[in-house]
C-alpha positions, 0 to 999 in steps of 0.5 A: 173125473179124476175119480174115473180114472181111480177106477180105470186103474185096478180095470185096467191093469187086470185087462193089461195083465190079461192081454198081456199074458196072451200076447207075450207067449206068442211073441215068444215062441222062437225062445221057448222053441231055442230054450227046450231044444238046448235044455233038451228036458221033456219034462213038463212040471219043473221051472221053466225058464222061459215060462219065467222070461215071459212073467217078467216081460208080461210084468214090465208091460202091465207097469209101463201100459198102466204108466202110459195109460196116465201119462197119455190122458193126464191123468193126475192119479197117486204113484200109492194107487198105481202100486195099490193096483199092482199089490193086488195083481200081484195078489192075484198071481198069489193066489192062482199058486195051484199044490198040486203041482211042483213048486218050481213050476209054479215059481216061474209061471206065477212069482216070475210076474211079480218080479216083472211089476217091481222091475218095471216101476222101478224102470218108470217111476224112477 
């Protein structure tokens, strides 16, 4: 049974990351609207504070759901396996970087979940 949890950890981490990547922007539409009104800048490809905040929330919630899954089922999966899963998710964020977009935009889109993963690990695995 423990082998099954080791196999499911990266798969569930990926699925949690995708689902949260859809739900967090939908739930933070008011935040996006308020920040858009405050900044009043029509440039689409720049550093976007709303995307940065959404990425951090996405990273923290992904780590939380992985932690909750393992605590709920008392899986006994090693802490280092969860770290390896988070490193794999971070790698997927880094390879999603597009060189055709400005680096400020890509930083707010792809690097903020990595910061969220780090914050989540510090919060839930201290």
